[in-house]
C-alpha positions in Angstrom: 141.4 179.3 96.5 138.0 178.0 95.2 135.1 179.4 97.2 132.5 176.9 98.2 129.6 176.8 100.5 129.4 173.9 102.9 127.5 170.7 102.2 125.2 171.6 105.1 124.3 175.0 103.6 123.9 173.3 100.1 121.4 170.9 101.7 119.4 173.8 103.2 119.2 175.4 99.7 118.1 172.1 98.2 115.5 171.7 100.9 114.0 175.1 100.1 113.9 174.4 96.4 112.3 171.0 96.9 109.6 172.6 99.1 108.8 175.0 96.3 108.8 172.2 93.7 106.3 170.3 95.9 104.1 173.4 96.2 103.9 173.6 92.4 103.6 169.8 92.1 106.5 169.4 89.8 109.4 167.1 90.6 112.8 168.7 89.9 116.5 168.0 90.0 118.3 170.6 92.1 122.1 171.2 92.0 124.3 173.3 94.1 127.9 173.9 92.9 131.0 175.8 94.1 132.4 179.0 92.6 133.9 177.1 89.7 130.7 175.3 89.0 131.8 171.9 90.4 129.3 169.8 92.2 128.7 170.2 96.0 125.3 168.5 96.1 122.6 167.3 93.8 119.1 166.0 94.5 116.7 164.3 92.1 113.1 164.2 93.4 111.0 161.2 92.8 109.6 161.3 89.3 112.0 164.0 88.0 113.3 163.6 84.5 116.6 161.8 84.1 117.7 164.4 81.5 117.3 167.0 84.2 120.3 165.6 86.2 122.8 166.9 83.6 120.8 170.0 82.7 120.5 171.2 86.3 124.2 170.6 86.9 125.1 172.5 83.7 122.8 175.4 84.7 124.8 175.6 88.0 128.0 175.4 86.1 127.1 178.1 83.6 126.0 180.5 86.3 129.2 180.1 88.2 131.4 180.2 85.1 129.8 183.3 83.7 128.8 185.0 87.0 125.2 185.4 85.7 121.8 183.9 85.8 121.3 181.6 82.9 118.1 183.3 81.7 120.1 186.5 81.1 122.0 184.6 78.4 118.9 183.8 76.2 118.8 187.1 74.3 122.5 187.6 73.8 122.9 184.0 72.5 120.1 184.2 70.0 121.0 184.0 66.3 122.6 187.3 65.1 123.6 188.4 68.6 127.1 188.6 70.1 127.0 185.4 72.1 125.3 183.3 69.4 126.5 179.7 69.7 127.4 180.0 73.3 125.4 176.9 74.1 127.7 174.9 71.9 130.9 175.9 73.7 132.7 174.4 76.7 131.9 170.8 75.7 128.2 171.7 75.5 127.9 172.6 79.1 126.7 176.1 78.6 122.9 176.6 79.2 121.2 179.7 77.8 117.8 179.4 79.4 116.5 179.9 82.9 117.0 177.9 86.0 120.6 178.7 87.0 121.7 181.4 89.4 125.0 182.5 91.0 125.2 182.7 94.8 127.1 185.8 96.0 128.7 186.6 99.3 130.8 189.7 100.0 130.8 190.8 96.4 132.0 187.5 95.0 130.6 184.3 93.6 130.8 181.5 96.2 128.5 179.0 94.5 125.5 178.5 92.2 122.3 176.7 92.0 120.7 175.0 89.0 117.2 173.5 88.7 115.6 171.5 85.9 112.5 169.4 85.5 109.7 171.7 84.3 109.0 174.6 82.0 111.7 177.3 82.2 109.4 179.5 84.3 109.0 176.6 86.8 112.7 175.9 86.9 113.3 179.6 87.6 110.6 179.7 90.3 112.1 176.7 92.1 115.7 178.0 91.8 114.6 181.4 93.1 113.3 179.6 96.2 116.9 178.4 96.8 118.3 181.9 96.1 115.8 183.4 98.6 116.9 180.9 101.2 120.6 181.8 100.4 119.8 185.5 101.0 117.9 184.7 104.2 120.9 182.6 105.5 123.3 185.4 104.7 121.1 188.0 106.5 121.1 185.7 109.6 124.8 185.0 109.4 124.1 181.3 109.0 126.0 180.6 105.8 128.7 178.0 106.3 131.7 177.9 104.0 133.7 174.8 103.2 137.2 174.6 104.4 
C-alpha cells in the first residue's frame, strides 16, 4: 500500500510554508507528495517562477524516492563522488540541491515536501516551515492519512 497523507494535512503544510515565504518576501511553489513521490497538492504563489513548478515537484519526488533531504545529495553527487550523475537519472527528476524533505511517521516515509522559487537557502527555509508544521501535527495527533 502506498502511504499518503490526506489532502487536508497537505494543505496545512502548504499553508505553513506559504506563511514563511511571505515572511521572507519570496514567492514560492510548494509541493506535497505521497510516499512514492506522486503529487498530493501543489501551490504556486503569485509571482513564483514558472520553472519552480517542476523543480518543487521533483524535489518532493527525490526526497520520497531516496528517503532523504535533497540537500544531503549535493556532496555525494559532485564530480568524482559515488553518486555523480544522479541528477541525470530517472528521466531527469532527481534534484541534488536543497528544498526537498521526506515526511516520516512511525519510522516510515509517508510523504514529502518540495519547495522552489528562491535561493537554495530560502527554499530550505520555507520547506523546513512545512516540516516543522508536520512534526507539530504529529505531536498533537492531528495528522490525517489518506484512505
